[in-house]
MARPA-42130 format. One record per residue (C-alpha): residue number from 1; residue in one letter; x, y, z. Coordinates in nm, 2 decimals. Layout:
NUM,A,X,Y,Z .
...
This chain:
1,M,-5.27,0.04,11.06 .
2,A,-5.16,-0.06,10.71 .
3,H,-5.37,0.22,10.55 .
4,R,-5.21,0.48,10.77 .
5,H,-4.86,0.37,10.65 .
6,L,-4.97,0.39,10.29 .
7,V,-5.10,0.74,10.34 .
8,I,-4.79,0.84,10.51 .
9,A,-4.57,0.69,10.23 .
10,Y,-4.78,0.88,9.97 .
11,V,-4.75,1.21,10.17 .
12,I,-4.37,1.17,10.19 .
13,T,-4.35,1.09,9.82 .
14,W,-4.55,1.40,9.73 .
15,V,-4.34,1.62,9.96 .
16,I,-4.02,1.51,9.81 .
17,Q,-4.15,1.55,9.45 .
18,L,-4.29,1.90,9.52 .
19,G,-3.97,2.00,9.69 .
20,Y,-3.77,1.89,9.40 .
21,L,-4.00,2.06,9.16 .
22,G,-3.96,2.39,9.37 .
23,W,-3.58,2.34,9.36 .
24,V,-3.57,2.29,8.98 .
25,G,-3.80,2.60,8.94 .
26,M,-3.56,2.81,9.15 .
27,K,-3.26,2.69,8.95 .
28,W,-3.44,2.76,8.63 .
29,A,-3.54,3.11,8.73 .
30,A,-3.18,3.18,8.83 .
31,V,-3.05,3.07,8.50 .
32,R,-3.31,3.26,8.31 .
33,K,-3.23,3.58,8.51 .
34,D,-2.86,3.54,8.44 .
35,E,-2.92,3.48,8.07 .
36,Q,-3.13,3.80,8.05 .
37,R,-2.84,3.99,8.22 .
38,T,-2.57,3.84,8.00 .
39,P,-2.71,3.66,7.68 .
40,A,-2.56,3.34,7.58 .
41,Y,-2.54,3.46,7.22 .
42,P,-2.46,3.83,7.22 .
43,E,-2.56,4.03,6.91 .
44,K,-2.27,4.11,6.68 .
């Protein structure tokens, strides 16, 4: 019984971490796409 709870806790932890990693990746991709469209430091 205790082993099953430990496995469930690890699975939940990994799901949260991978979900957060995916969220950060999507935000990073959006920022990168926006910077390619309008550069932060335009050429003079």
